[in-house]
A tleap script that builds the chain and sets N, CA, C and O, in Angstrom:
source leaprc.protein.ff14SB
mol = sequence {
  NMET ARG THR LYS TRP GLY THR CYS ASN ILE
  ALA ALA LYS ARG ILE TRP LEU ASN LEU GLU
  LEU ALA LYS LYS PRO VAL HIE CYS LEU GLU
  TYR ILE ILE VAL HIE GLU MET VAL HIE LEU
  LEU GLU ARG HIE HIE ASN GLU ARG PHE GLN
  GLY LEU MET ASP GLN PHE LEU PRO GLY TRP
  LYS GLY VAL ARG GLU GLU LEU ASN ARG LEU
  PRO VAL GLY SER LEU ILE TRP ASP SER CGLN
}
set mol.1.N position { 31.554 125.508 101.528 }
set mol.1.CA position { 30.586 125.689 102.868 }
set mol.1.C position { 32.232 126.635 103.568 }
set mol.1.O position { 33.445 126.441 103.650 }
set mol.2.N position { 31.129 127.754 103.954 }
set mol.2.CA position { 31.317 128.940 104.285 }
set mol.2.C position { 31.736 129.978 105.936 }
set mol.2.O position { 32.260 131.044 106.256 }
set mol.3.N position { 30.767 128.213 106.855 }
set mol.3.CA position { 30.859 128.790 107.936 }
set mol.3.C position { 31.246 128.125 108.044 }
set mol.3.O position { 32.422 128.284 108.370 }
set mol.4.N position { 30.882 127.054 107.946 }
set mol.4.CA position { 31.791 125.844 109.116 }
set mol.4.C position { 32.658 125.280 108.989 }
set mol.4.O position { 32.980 125.375 107.804 }
set mol.5.N position { 33.435 124.579 109.600 }
set mol.5.CA position { 34.930 124.158 108.952 }
set mol.5.C position { 35.079 122.755 108.583 }
set mol.5.O position { 35.789 122.364 107.657 }
set mol.6.N position { 34.056 121.675 109.699 }
set mol.6.CA position { 33.543 120.227 108.377 }
set mol.6.C position { 32.051 119.630 108.817 }
set mol.6.O position { 31.161 120.439 109.080 }
set mol.7.N position { 31.851 118.510 108.876 }
set mol.7.CA position { 30.368 118.341 108.941 }
set mol.7.C position { 30.480 116.170 108.675 }
set mol.7.O position { 31.197 115.415 108.018 }
set mol.8.N position { 29.207 115.996 109.719 }
set mol.8.CA position { 29.853 114.805 108.920 }
set mol.8.C position { 27.925 114.485 108.684 }
set mol.8.O position { 26.931 115.190 108.858 }
set mol.9.N position { 28.125 113.201 108.263 }
set mol.9.CA position { 26.434 112.782 107.742 }
set mol.9.C position { 26.977 111.554 108.255 }
set mol.9.O position { 27.952 110.929 107.838 }
set mol.10.N position { 26.111 111.261 109.343 }
set mol.10.CA position { 26.246 109.519 110.068 }
set mol.10.C position { 26.071 108.641 109.626 }
set mol.10.O position { 26.946 107.953 109.100 }
set mol.11.N position { 24.881 108.361 109.686 }
set mol.11.CA position { 24.477 107.598 107.457 }
set mol.11.C position { 24.966 107.261 107.311 }
set mol.11.O position { 25.032 106.053 107.537 }
set mol.12.N position { 26.131 108.135 106.609 }
set mol.12.CA position { 26.327 108.026 104.996 }
set mol.12.C position { 27.836 107.171 105.913 }
set mol.12.O position { 28.182 106.021 105.644 }
set mol.13.N position { 28.598 108.131 107.077 }
set mol.13.CA position { 29.992 107.529 107.133 }
set mol.13.C position { 30.408 108.763 106.371 }
set mol.13.O position { 31.470 109.097 105.846 }
set mol.14.N position { 29.251 109.318 106.480 }
set mol.14.CA position { 31.507 110.841 105.469 }
set mol.14.C position { 31.567 112.498 106.066 }
set mol.14.O position { 30.847 113.199 106.777 }
set mol.15.N position { 32.375 112.599 105.608 }
set mol.15.CA position { 32.795 113.483 107.099 }
set mol.15.C position { 32.947 114.325 105.120 }
set mol.15.O position { 33.277 113.659 104.139 }
set mol.16.N position { 32.665 115.551 105.094 }
set mol.16.CA position { 33.264 117.241 105.069 }
set mol.16.C position { 34.322 117.780 105.405 }
set mol.16.O position { 34.562 118.187 106.542 }
set mol.17.N position { 35.045 117.837 104.477 }
set mol.17.CA position { 36.191 119.650 105.837 }
set mol.17.C position { 35.817 120.785 104.637 }
set mol.17.O position { 35.468 120.170 103.629 }
set mol.18.N position { 35.790 121.876 104.484 }
set mol.18.CA position { 36.075 123.046 104.699 }
set mol.18.C position { 37.167 123.636 103.885 }
set mol.18.O position { 37.562 124.691 104.382 }
set mol.19.N position { 38.030 123.159 102.355 }
set mol.19.CA position { 38.693 123.362 101.388 }
set mol.19.C position { 40.764 124.266 103.056 }
set mol.19.O position { 41.916 124.014 103.411 }
set mol.20.N position { 39.271 125.518 103.297 }
set mol.20.CA position { 39.859 127.111 103.768 }
set mol.20.C position { 40.780 126.969 105.496 }
set mol.20.O position { 41.211 127.745 106.349 }
set mol.21.N position { 40.674 124.946 105.190 }
set mol.21.CA position { 41.530 124.482 106.425 }
set mol.21.C position { 43.286 124.217 106.426 }
set mol.21.O position { 44.249 124.116 107.187 }
set mol.22.N position { 42.804 124.183 104.623 }
set mol.22.CA position { 44.403 124.089 104.424 }
set mol.22.C position { 45.333 125.452 104.824 }
set mol.22.O position { 46.550 125.526 104.996 }
set mol.23.N position { 44.446 126.342 104.893 }
set mol.23.CA position { 45.809 127.335 105.260 }
set mol.23.C position { 45.570 128.328 105.745 }
set mol.23.O position { 45.446 129.526 105.492 }
set mol.24.N position { 45.447 126.656 107.596 }
set mol.24.CA position { 44.928 126.765 108.274 }
set mol.24.C position { 46.248 126.083 109.253 }
set mol.24.O position { 46.429 125.015 108.669 }
set mol.25.N position { 47.355 126.127 110.528 }
set mol.25.CA position { 47.779 125.634 111.011 }
set mol.25.C position { 47.091 123.925 110.848 }
set mol.25.O position { 46.001 123.636 110.355 }
set mol.26.N position { 47.884 123.194 111.299 }
set mol.26.CA position { 47.587 121.592 111.357 }
set mol.26.C position { 47.151 120.788 112.252 }
set mol.26.O position { 46.610 119.715 111.984 }
set mol.27.N position { 47.323 121.182 113.278 }
set mol.27.CA position { 46.613 121.148 114.637 }
set mol.27.C position { 45.713 121.442 115.036 }
set mol.27.O position { 45.182 121.096 116.092 }
set mol.28.N position { 45.318 122.257 114.129 }
set mol.28.CA position { 43.819 123.080 113.790 }
set mol.28.C position { 42.850 121.956 113.042 }
set mol.28.O position { 41.878 121.468 113.619 }
set mol.29.N position { 43.371 121.484 111.209 }
set mol.29.CA position { 43.007 120.405 110.906 }
set mol.29.C position { 42.809 119.503 111.969 }
set mol.29.O position { 41.741 119.472 112.581 }
set mol.30.N position { 43.977 118.601 112.294 }
set mol.30.CA position { 43.933 118.173 113.524 }
set mol.30.C position { 42.262 117.974 114.177 }
set mol.30.O position { 41.421 117.077 114.110 }
set mol.31.N position { 42.317 119.071 114.698 }
set mol.31.CA position { 41.469 118.921 115.242 }
set mol.31.C position { 39.784 118.551 115.175 }
set mol.31.O position { 39.042 117.785 115.791 }
set mol.32.N position { 39.552 120.000 113.565 }
set mol.32.CA position { 38.705 119.747 112.424 }
set mol.32.C position { 38.344 118.198 112.258 }
set mol.32.O position { 37.310 117.656 111.869 }
set mol.33.N position { 39.578 117.674 112.695 }
set mol.33.CA position { 39.043 115.269 111.959 }
set mol.33.C position { 38.647 114.741 112.677 }
set mol.33.O position { 37.739 113.910 112.677 }
set mol.34.N position { 39.680 115.397 113.942 }
set mol.34.CA position { 38.946 113.936 115.462 }
set mol.34.C position { 38.073 114.434 115.382 }
set mol.34.O position { 37.240 113.861 114.680 }
set mol.35.N position { 37.671 115.705 115.969 }
set mol.35.CA position { 35.431 116.459 117.003 }
set mol.35.C position { 34.925 115.314 115.044 }
set mol.35.O position { 34.414 114.235 115.344 }
set mol.36.N position { 35.054 115.531 113.324 }
set mol.36.CA position { 33.733 115.003 113.968 }
set mol.36.C position { 34.212 113.337 112.914 }
set mol.36.O position { 33.632 113.137 111.847 }
set mol.37.N position { 34.769 112.817 113.188 }
set mol.37.CA position { 35.551 111.278 113.801 }
set mol.37.C position { 33.858 110.753 114.735 }
set mol.37.O position { 32.950 109.922 114.747 }
set mol.38.N position { 34.406 112.020 115.409 }
set mol.38.CA position { 33.580 111.785 117.031 }
set mol.38.C position { 32.263 111.900 117.204 }
set mol.38.O position { 31.667 111.963 118.279 }
set mol.39.N position { 31.593 111.938 115.577 }
set mol.39.CA position { 31.013 112.358 115.915 }
set mol.39.C position { 30.189 110.938 114.853 }
set mol.39.O position { 29.090 111.303 114.434 }
set mol.40.N position { 30.371 110.262 114.652 }
set mol.40.CA position { 30.688 108.828 114.354 }
set mol.40.C position { 30.104 108.083 115.028 }
set mol.40.O position { 29.176 107.318 114.762 }
set mol.41.N position { 30.826 108.356 116.265 }
set mol.41.CA position { 30.945 107.706 117.638 }
set mol.41.C position { 29.314 108.485 118.795 }
set mol.41.O position { 28.512 108.209 119.686 }
set mol.42.N position { 29.677 109.341 118.036 }
set mol.42.CA position { 27.824 110.383 119.320 }
set mol.42.C position { 27.598 112.012 118.579 }
set mol.42.O position { 28.031 113.163 118.635 }
set mol.43.N position { 26.880 111.396 118.072 }
set mol.43.CA position { 26.147 112.870 117.271 }
set mol.43.C position { 26.697 114.395 117.684 }
set mol.43.O position { 27.372 115.290 117.177 }
set mol.44.N position { 25.661 114.000 119.479 }
set mol.44.CA position { 25.778 115.783 120.219 }
set mol.44.C position { 25.984 116.124 120.516 }
set mol.44.O position { 25.777 115.438 121.517 }
set mol.45.N position { 26.484 117.036 120.935 }
set mol.45.CA position { 27.778 117.498 121.624 }
set mol.45.C position { 27.352 117.693 122.845 }
set mol.45.O position { 27.092 118.786 123.346 }
set mol.46.N position { 27.242 116.236 123.544 }
set mol.46.CA position { 26.558 116.271 125.223 }
set mol.46.C position { 28.210 115.914 125.763 }
set mol.46.O position { 29.296 115.711 125.221 }
set mol.47.N position { 27.772 115.963 126.881 }
set mol.47.CA position { 28.954 115.151 128.048 }
set mol.47.C position { 29.974 114.079 127.100 }
set mol.47.O position { 31.204 114.026 127.089 }
set mol.48.N position { 29.326 113.551 126.599 }
set mol.48.CA position { 29.835 111.951 126.450 }
set mol.48.C position { 30.696 112.373 125.309 }
set mol.48.O position { 31.666 111.650 125.081 }
set mol.49.N position { 30.496 113.497 124.498 }
set mol.49.CA position { 30.936 113.510 122.995 }
set mol.49.C position { 32.225 114.698 124.075 }
set mol.49.O position { 33.350 115.198 124.072 }
set mol.50.N position { 31.504 114.623 124.511 }
set mol.50.CA position { 33.530 115.992 125.143 }
set mol.50.C position { 34.375 114.503 125.396 }
set mol.50.O position { 35.444 114.197 124.868 }
set mol.51.N position { 33.538 113.642 126.401 }
set mol.51.CA position { 34.613 112.633 127.157 }
set mol.51.C position { 35.987 112.123 125.862 }
set mol.51.O position { 37.192 111.872 125.857 }
set mol.52.N position { 34.689 112.202 124.783 }
set mol.52.CA position { 35.313 110.892 123.388 }
set mol.52.C position { 36.562 112.122 123.146 }
set mol.52.O position { 37.631 111.745 122.665 }
set mol.53.N position { 36.272 114.370 123.689 }
set mol.53.CA position { 37.618 115.025 122.282 }
set mol.53.C position { 38.782 115.195 123.496 }
set mol.53.O position { 39.939 115.579 123.330 }
set mol.54.N position { 38.000 114.710 125.034 }
set mol.54.CA position { 38.861 114.476 125.641 }
set mol.54.C position { 39.870 113.732 125.371 }
set mol.54.O position { 40.880 114.309 124.967 }
set mol.55.N position { 39.901 111.615 125.573 }
set mol.55.CA position { 40.052 110.852 125.050 }
set mol.55.C position { 41.382 111.001 123.376 }
set mol.55.O position { 42.289 110.327 122.889 }
set mol.56.N position { 40.549 112.541 123.044 }
set mol.56.CA position { 41.507 111.896 121.691 }
set mol.56.C position { 42.534 112.645 122.041 }
set mol.56.O position { 43.687 112.263 122.240 }
set mol.57.N position { 41.944 114.134 122.145 }
set mol.57.CA position { 42.408 114.738 121.489 }
set mol.57.C position { 42.437 115.927 122.898 }
set mol.57.O position { 41.587 116.780 123.156 }
set mol.58.N position { 43.442 115.684 123.485 }
set mol.58.CA position { 43.898 116.284 125.312 }
set mol.58.C position { 43.906 117.881 124.775 }
set mol.58.O position { 44.814 118.136 123.985 }
set mol.59.N position { 43.165 118.772 125.053 }
set mol.59.CA position { 43.829 120.497 124.605 }
set mol.59.C position { 42.958 120.940 123.792 }
set mol.59.O position { 42.922 122.110 123.412 }
set mol.60.N position { 42.139 120.014 123.433 }
set mol.60.CA position { 41.088 119.909 122.530 }
set mol.60.C position { 40.513 121.442 121.917 }
set mol.60.O position { 40.420 122.037 120.843 }
set mol.61.N position { 40.138 121.674 123.660 }
set mol.61.CA position { 39.028 123.289 123.704 }
set mol.61.C position { 40.316 124.536 123.196 }
set mol.61.O position { 40.047 125.327 122.292 }
set mol.62.N position { 41.263 124.556 123.684 }
set mol.62.CA position { 42.168 125.156 123.755 }
set mol.62.C position { 42.407 124.941 121.722 }
set mol.62.O position { 42.323 123.713 121.694 }
set mol.63.N position { 42.574 125.262 120.561 }
set mol.63.CA position { 42.533 124.124 119.598 }
set mol.63.C position { 41.663 125.085 119.027 }
set mol.63.O position { 42.022 125.920 118.197 }
set mol.64.N position { 39.867 124.892 119.731 }
set mol.64.CA position { 38.499 125.107 118.827 }
set mol.64.C position { 38.670 126.750 118.960 }
set mol.64.O position { 38.256 127.592 118.163 }
set mol.65.N position { 39.349 126.951 120.107 }
set mol.65.CA position { 39.397 128.235 120.960 }
set mol.65.C position { 40.346 129.589 119.913 }
set mol.65.O position { 40.063 130.773 120.099 }
set mol.66.N position { 41.476 129.165 118.827 }
set mol.66.CA position { 41.970 129.662 118.307 }
set mol.66.C position { 41.529 129.623 116.598 }
set mol.66.O position { 41.212 130.555 115.860 }
set mol.67.N position { 41.651 128.187 116.326 }
set mol.67.CA position { 40.168 128.763 115.604 }
set mol.67.C position { 39.512 129.577 115.398 }
set mol.67.O position { 39.979 130.523 114.764 }
set mol.68.N position { 38.250 129.611 115.785 }
set mol.68.CA position { 36.707 130.189 115.523 }
set mol.68.C position { 37.779 131.394 116.280 }
set mol.68.O position { 37.053 131.911 117.129 }
set mol.69.N position { 38.873 131.928 116.343 }
set mol.69.CA position { 39.522 133.443 116.234 }
set mol.69.C position { 39.733 133.902 114.979 }
set mol.69.O position { 39.487 135.087 114.752 }
set mol.70.N position { 40.181 133.130 114.034 }
set mol.70.CA position { 40.474 132.717 113.538 }
set mol.70.C position { 39.557 132.860 112.284 }
set mol.70.O position { 38.758 131.934 112.144 }
set mol.71.N position { 39.514 134.137 111.076 }
set mol.71.CA position { 38.228 134.029 110.334 }
set mol.71.C position { 38.417 132.991 109.169 }
set mol.71.O position { 39.512 132.433 109.094 }
set mol.72.N position { 36.895 132.519 107.744 }
set mol.72.CA position { 36.817 130.992 108.123 }
set mol.72.C position { 37.334 131.213 106.413 }
set mol.72.O position { 37.252 130.221 105.689 }
set mol.73.N position { 37.687 132.100 106.012 }
set mol.73.CA position { 38.194 131.977 104.897 }
set mol.73.C position { 39.289 133.295 104.463 }
set mol.73.O position { 39.322 134.410 104.984 }
set mol.74.N position { 40.149 132.771 103.347 }
set mol.74.CA position { 40.997 133.868 103.493 }
set mol.74.C position { 41.808 133.551 102.020 }
set mol.74.O position { 42.159 132.451 101.595 }
set mol.75.N position { 42.000 135.005 101.339 }
set mol.75.CA position { 43.136 135.718 100.028 }
set mol.75.C position { 44.256 135.300 100.461 }
set mol.75.O position { 44.555 134.152 100.131 }
set mol.76.N position { 44.979 135.877 101.104 }
set mol.76.CA position { 46.248 135.380 101.169 }
set mol.76.C position { 46.566 133.844 102.022 }
set mol.76.O position { 45.995 133.472 103.047 }
set mol.77.N position { 47.679 133.084 101.237 }
set mol.77.CA position { 48.156 132.505 101.775 }
set mol.77.C position { 49.489 132.589 102.186 }
set mol.77.O position { 50.332 133.162 101.495 }
set mol.78.N position { 49.907 131.726 103.941 }
set mol.78.CA position { 50.984 131.663 104.601 }
set mol.78.C position { 51.682 130.750 103.653 }
set mol.78.O position { 51.361 129.611 103.314 }
set mol.79.N position { 53.062 131.735 103.164 }
set mol.79.CA position { 54.794 131.720 102.736 }
set mol.79.C position { 55.069 130.697 103.146 }
set mol.79.O position { 55.287 129.870 102.262 }
set mol.80.N position { 55.225 130.133 104.766 }
set mol.80.CA position { 55.953 129.529 105.559 }
set mol.80.C position { 55.588 128.189 105.810 }
set mol.80.O position { 56.254 127.503 106.587 }
savepdb mol mol.pdb
quit
C-alpha cells in the first residue's frame, strides 16, 4: 500500500493496514483501525459512517487531518 493507510474487505471481514503506520503516532494507528472497523458496519463515508466514528472515536477528524499532513512513507524511524 503506497497511497492508503488501510483498507477493509467487507465480504471477507478482513482489514489490511499499511505497515508505515508503525512509524506514526499511536493515536493515528488507532484512528485507522477504528475507521476500517466502522467500514464493517457501514461501507460508505456517509452520515451514518461519520456518526459511528463520532461514537467510537470522538475527535477523529483532528487525527485524520494530522495523519493526512504526514507523508505515507518515511525512511527515518523516530527513536523516541
